[in-house]
C-alpha positions in Angstrom: -21.7 20.6 -97.0 -24.6 21.9 -99.1 -27.8 19.9 -98.2 -31.0 20.4 -100.3 -34.3 18.5 -100.6 -36.1 18.1 -104.0 -38.6 15.8 -105.6 -37.4 12.2 -106.7 -36.3 12.0 -110.2 -36.0 8.6 -112.1 -32.1 9.0 -112.2 -32.1 8.8 -108.3 -33.3 5.2 -108.3 -30.0 3.7 -108.4 -28.8 5.9 -105.2 -32.1 5.0 -103.5 -31.2 1.2 -103.7 -27.8 2.1 -102.4 -29.1 4.2 -99.6 -31.7 1.6 -98.6 -28.9 -1.2 -98.2 -26.4 1.2 -96.3 -29.2 1.9 -93.8 -31.0 -1.5 -93.7 -29.8 -2.9 -90.5 -31.8 -0.8 -88.2 -30.3 2.2 -89.6 -26.7 0.8 -89.9 -24.9 -0.6 -93.1 -26.6 -4.0 -94.2 -24.1 -4.6 -97.0 -22.6 -7.6 -95.0 -25.9 -9.2 -94.4 -27.3 -9.6 -97.8 -25.8 -11.5 -100.8 -28.0 -9.6 -103.2 -27.6 -5.9 -102.8 -30.6 -5.0 -104.5 -33.0 -7.1 -102.6 -33.9 -4.7 -99.8 -34.6 -1.7 -102.4 -37.0 -4.0 -104.3 -39.0 -4.1 -101.3 -38.7 -1.0 -99.3 -37.7 1.7 -101.9 -38.3 1.0 -105.7 -42.0 0.2 -105.6 -42.9 3.5 -104.2 -41.1 5.5 -106.9 -43.4 3.6 -109.5 -46.6 3.6 -107.7 -46.7 7.2 -106.2 -43.6 9.2 -107.3 -45.1 12.4 -106.3 -44.6 11.2 -102.6 -41.0 10.6 -102.9 -38.4 13.3 -102.0 -34.6 13.1 -102.0 -32.1 14.7 -99.7 -28.7 15.5 -101.6 -25.6 16.5 -100.2 -23.6 18.7 -102.6 -25.8 17.4 -105.4 -25.3 13.7 -104.4 -28.5 11.8 -103.2 -27.8 10.8 -99.5 -31.2 10.2 -98.1 -34.8 9.9 -98.9 -38.4 9.8 -97.8 -41.1 7.9 -99.6 -44.5 6.3 -99.2 -48.0 5.9 -100.1 -51.1 7.9 -99.3 -53.3 4.6 -99.3 -51.6 1.5 -98.2 -54.1 -0.9 -99.1 -54.3 0.2 -102.7 -50.5 0.1 -102.7 -50.3 -3.4 -101.7 -52.9 -4.4 -104.1 -50.9 -2.8 -106.9 -47.7 -4.6 -105.7 -49.6 -7.8 -105.7 -50.8 -7.4 -109.4 -47.8 -5.4 -110.9 -44.6 -5.6 -108.8 -44.5 -8.8 -107.0 -45.1 -11.3 -109.9 -42.0 -10.2 -111.9 -39.9 -10.6 -108.6 -41.3 -14.0 -107.8 -40.0 -14.9 -111.3 -36.7 -13.8 -110.4 -36.5 -15.1 -106.8 -37.8 -18.4 -106.2 -39.4 -19.1 -102.7 -36.4 -20.2 -100.4 -36.7 -23.6 -98.6 -38.0 -23.3 -95.1 -34.7 -24.3 -93.8 -33.2 -21.1 -95.2 -32.8 -18.4 -92.4 -30.7 -16.0 -94.4 -31.5 -12.4 -94.6 -32.1 -12.6 -98.4 -34.5 -15.3 -97.8 -36.6 -13.3 -95.3 -37.1 -10.6 -97.9 -37.7 -12.9 -100.6 -40.7 -14.5 -98.5 -42.1 -11.1 -98.2 -42.5 -10.9 -102.1 -44.8 -14.1 -101.7 -46.8 -12.9 -98.7 -49.8 -10.9 -99.5 -49.9 -7.8 -97.4 -53.0 -7.0 -95.4 -53.3 -4.1 -93.3 -53.7 -5.0 -89.6 -56.8 -3.7 -88.0 -54.8 -1.2 -85.7 -53.3 0.6 -88.7 -56.7 0.9 -90.7 -57.2 4.2 -89.2 -53.7 5.3 -90.6 -54.0 4.7 -94.3 -50.8 6.1 -95.4 -47.2 5.0 -94.7 -43.7 6.0 -95.0 -40.1 5.0 -95.2 -37.1 7.5 -94.4 -33.4 6.8 -94.7 -30.4 9.0 -94.3 -26.9 8.2 -94.7 -24.7 8.9 -91.5 -23.3 11.9 -93.0 -26.2 13.7 -93.3 -27.9 12.7 -90.0 -28.3 15.0 -87.0 -28.5 18.2 -89.2 -32.3 18.6 -89.0 -33.0 17.1 -92.3 -34.9 14.2 -91.2 -37.3 16.6 -89.7 -37.7 18.7 -92.8 -38.3 15.5 -95.0 -41.0 14.5 -92.4 -42.6 18.1 -92.8 -42.4 18.0 -96.7 -44.0 14.5 -96.7 -46.7 15.2 -94.2 -47.7 18.4 -96.1 -48.1 16.5 -99.2 -50.4 14.1 -97.5 -52.4 17.1 -96.0 -52.8 18.3 -99.5 -54.2 15.1 -100.5 -56.6 15.2 -97.6 -55.2 11.9 -96.2 -56.4 11.8 -92.4 -53.3 9.9 -90.9 -49.9 8.2 -91.7 -48.0 5.4 -89.9 -44.7 3.9 -90.0 -42.9 0.8 -88.5 -39.6 0.9 -86.9 -37.1 -1.9 -85.5 -36.8 -2.0 -81.8 -33.0 -2.1 -82.2 -33.1 1.3 -83.9 -33.3 3.1 -80.7 -32.2 6.6 -82.5 -35.2 6.3 -84.9 -37.6 5.6 -82.1 -36.6 8.7 -80.3 -36.8 10.7 -83.3 -40.2 9.7 -84.3 -41.3 10.6 -81.0 -39.8 14.0 -81.4 -41.6 14.9 -84.5 -45.1 14.0 -83.2 -45.6 10.3 -83.8 -47.2 8.1 -81.2 -47.0 4.4 -80.5 -49.9 2.4 -82.0 -48.7 -1.3 -81.4 -45.7 -3.5 -80.9 -44.7 -6.7 -82.4 -41.7 -8.8 -81.4 -39.3 -6.9 -83.2 -40.8 -3.7 -84.4 -43.2 -0.8 -83.3 -45.8 1.0 -85.3 -46.0 4.6 -84.8 -48.8 6.9 -86.1 -49.7 10.3 -86.6 -53.2 12.2 -87.4 -53.1 14.9 -89.9 -56.6 16.3 -90.0 -59.3 16.9 -87.8 -61.6 14.3 -89.4 -61.5 11.2 -87.4 -59.3 8.5 -89.3 -61.7 5.6 -88.4 -64.2 7.3 -91.1 -61.6 7.2 -93.8 -62.0 4.3 -96.1 -58.7 2.7 -97.3 -60.1 0.1 -99.6 -59.0 -0.1 -103.3 
């Protein structure tokens, strides 16, 4: 097994959609949960590759994409871009579901219609990330390496801090983020927000406005 990390290439996009789906149920395969296999990738993967491709990195196994880390250096600016350039097209493709529709697809579709606003407790952590690895390449130290590469890029961009959110059922990921230096910021009903400061400058003095 030959594992390598490299920058994202547009030809990886189909694979990123696949990986997003196969890890979309708190790290487990979500294929049976969604009728539309692309819907998770529309929200959690693809927009980052368009908005800030320099912050997207791919893990390959014998040349085949098997994991990724991606995100943005400025969450507020990213969500504003999504509102103007990404969500409008998706809204044309996916009508807003009926309120009685409780399917997994409907939950993601509603995210296309919800204007994303940074919670106050996350404002000091302007960047955010997503990392997903297929089971075959997990527990080999590659997740830690992907985190290191991503954080180094943020430091080069002088971003003061980064956050991520993880489902409470994903106990393996929760343990992993604690091991690589992230600390809990806040909790919601089903998720936990973790953060990590990257520079000495206080994150509270960093402006994340557009």
